[in-house]
C-alpha positions as CSV (number, residue, x, y, z in Angstrom):
1,M,-26.8,17.0,39.7
2,P,-30.6,17.7,40.0
3,A,-32.3,17.9,43.1
4,K,-33.8,14.7,44.6
5,G,-37.2,14.0,43.2
6,A,-37.0,16.9,40.7
7,G,-38.2,15.0,37.7
8,A,-40.5,12.7,39.4
9,A,-44.3,12.8,39.1
10,P,-46.0,14.0,42.3
11,P,-47.7,11.2,44.3
12,R,-51.3,10.5,43.3
13,R,-53.9,11.7,45.7
14,G,-57.9,10.4,45.6
15,R,-59.2,7.0,45.3
16,P,-56.8,4.1,44.9
17,P,-57.5,2.0,41.7
18,Y,-58.8,-0.8,43.8
19,S,-61.3,-1.4,46.8
20,R,-61.8,-4.0,49.5
21,P,-65.0,-5.6,49.1
22,P,-67.1,-5.9,52.3
23,D,-67.2,-9.5,54.0
24,D,-70.8,-9.8,53.3
25,L,-70.5,-9.2,49.8
26,V,-67.7,-11.7,49.4
27,R,-69.6,-14.3,51.3
28,R,-72.7,-14.0,49.0
29,A,-70.4,-14.1,46.1
30,A,-68.8,-17.4,47.3
31,R,-72.4,-18.8,48.1
32,R,-73.7,-17.8,44.4
33,V,-70.6,-19.1,42.9
34,V,-70.8,-22.7,44.2
35,R,-74.7,-22.7,43.8
36,G,-74.3,-21.5,39.9
37,G,-73.4,-24.0,37.0
38,R,-69.7,-24.9,38.6
39,A,-70.2,-26.3,41.8
40,S,-66.5,-27.8,42.4
41,F,-63.3,-25.8,42.1
42,P,-60.0,-28.1,42.5
43,S,-57.9,-25.1,43.9
44,Q,-58.3,-21.8,45.9
45,A,-56.8,-19.8,42.6
46,A,-59.8,-21.2,40.5
47,F,-62.2,-20.5,43.0
48,L,-60.9,-16.9,43.7
49,D,-61.0,-16.3,40.0
50,A,-64.7,-17.0,40.1
51,V,-65.4,-15.2,43.3
52,V,-63.5,-12.0,42.0
53,A,-65.6,-12.0,38.7
54,E,-68.8,-12.5,40.6
55,V,-67.9,-9.3,43.3
56,R,-66.8,-7.3,40.4
57,R,-70.2,-7.5,39.0
58,D,-71.1,-5.2,42.0
59,D,-67.9,-3.6,42.3
60,P,-65.7,-3.1,39.6
61,R,-62.5,-2.0,41.4
62,A,-62.8,-5.0,43.9
63,A,-59.7,-6.8,45.0
64,L,-59.4,-10.0,47.0
65,G,-56.8,-12.4,48.0
66,G,-56.8,-15.9,48.3
67,V,-56.1,-15.9,52.0
68,R,-59.1,-13.5,53.2
69,L,-61.3,-15.3,50.6
70,R,-60.4,-18.8,52.4
71,R,-60.9,-17.4,56.0
72,L,-64.3,-15.9,54.9
73,A,-65.3,-18.9,53.1
74,V,-64.7,-21.3,56.1
75,G,-68.2,-20.2,57.9
76,V,-70.2,-20.0,54.8
77,P,-73.3,-22.3,54.9
78,G,-73.3,-24.1,51.3
79,V,-69.6,-23.8,50.7
80,R,-67.4,-26.7,51.6
81,L,-63.7,-26.4,52.0
82,S,-61.7,-29.6,51.8
83,V,-57.9,-29.5,52.4
84,R,-55.0,-31.8,51.7
85,Y,-52.1,-31.6,53.8
86,A,-48.5,-32.8,53.9
87,E,-46.6,-33.7,57.3
88,R,-43.5,-31.9,58.0
89,P,-41.8,-33.7,61.0
90,G,-39.4,-31.7,63.3
91,E,-41.1,-28.4,62.6
92,P,-42.7,-26.5,65.6
93,A,-46.5,-26.6,66.0
94,P,-48.1,-23.4,64.5
95,A,-49.3,-20.6,66.7
96,A,-52.6,-20.1,64.8
97,C,-54.6,-22.2,62.2
98,P,-53.0,-22.2,58.9
99,V,-56.2,-22.7,57.2
100,C,-58.5,-20.0,58.8
101,G,-56.1,-18.2,61.3
102,S,-58.1,-19.1,64.7
103,G,-56.6,-20.0,67.9
104,L,-55.7,-23.9,68.3
105,L,-56.7,-25.8,71.3
106,P,-54.9,-28.7,72.9
107,I,-55.8,-32.2,72.2
108,R,-55.2,-34.0,75.3
109,N,-55.2,-37.7,76.6
110,R,-55.0,-38.9,80.2
111,T,-52.3,-41.5,81.0
112,L,-52.8,-44.9,83.0
113,A,-50.9,-42.7,85.7
114,G,-53.6,-40.3,85.9
115,D,-51.6,-37.5,84.2
116,T,-52.8,-35.7,81.1
117,I,-50.6,-35.1,78.1
118,E,-51.0,-33.1,74.9
119,L,-51.1,-35.1,71.8
120,G,-51.6,-32.3,69.2
121,R,-53.7,-29.2,68.6
122,R,-56.9,-28.5,66.8
123,C,-58.6,-25.4,65.5
124,S,-61.4,-24.2,67.2
125,R,-63.3,-22.7,64.0
126,C,-62.6,-25.3,61.1
127,D,-61.6,-29.2,61.0
128,Y,-57.6,-28.4,61.0
129,W,-55.7,-30.5,63.7
130,S,-52.0,-31.5,64.0
131,H,-49.9,-34.1,65.9
132,A,-46.1,-34.7,66.6
133,H,-45.8,-34.2,62.9
134,R,-46.7,-30.8,61.8
135,R,-49.4,-30.6,59.4
136,V,-49.2,-28.0,56.6
137,P,-51.9,-27.3,54.0
138,V,-50.6,-28.1,50.4
139,R,-54.2,-27.9,48.3
140,Y,-57.7,-26.2,48.9
141,A,-60.6,-27.2,47.2
142,F,-64.1,-25.9,47.2
143,S,-67.3,-27.0,46.4
144,R,-71.0,-27.0,47.3
145,A,-72.1,-28.4,50.7
146,G,-75.5,-30.0,51.5
147,S,-78.2,-27.6,52.4
148,G,-77.3,-25.5,55.6
149,N,-74.0,-27.6,56.1
150,R,-71.1,-26.1,57.8
151,S,-67.9,-27.3,58.9
152,K,-68.1,-30.7,61.2
153,R,-67.2,-28.5,64.3
154,A,-69.8,-26.0,65.0
155,P,-68.9,-23.0,66.7
156,P,-69.2,-22.7,70.7
157,G,-72.7,-22.1,71.9
158,T,-74.4,-22.9,68.3
159,G,-75.3,-26.2,69.2
160,P,-78.6,-27.7,70.4
161,A,-79.5,-26.8,73.8
162,P,-78.7,-29.3,76.7
163,R,-81.3,-31.6,77.7
164,S,-82.7,-31.4,81.2
165,A,-82.8,-34.7,83.4
166,S,-86.3,-35.3,83.8
């Protein structure tokens, strides 16, 4: 019986056949794709194909996944992410946002007795929210947003300065 690994080729050393493009390159490519001829993509896969083709113009070995692209595209000015959800009753609430991976904040309400109860959870970065029935993303669509339009919810500290009482 031959020794273990006797006929196997030695492991390849050197550069892998792919490279992970920097975040800025992916964001610029996403912005260029939606500003180009086709400004609407009905699925994450269609948008991914277009962005990968754009990124590979700069780096032919670039590899990019759908989850990373979606999480980077959430904050890109000029790119609008629309999400369709399905409700899953009885499933536990997610620990992190299923769209962008950020933390979830509680949605609270005050009762008539003065107590506060948690009605659901919302994302601190994108427009995701969930209530008693867990909302699961089922379809992502990407399109061109208005000039400088970001998510409806601006990141903390980026809004207008508070007005002084005069």
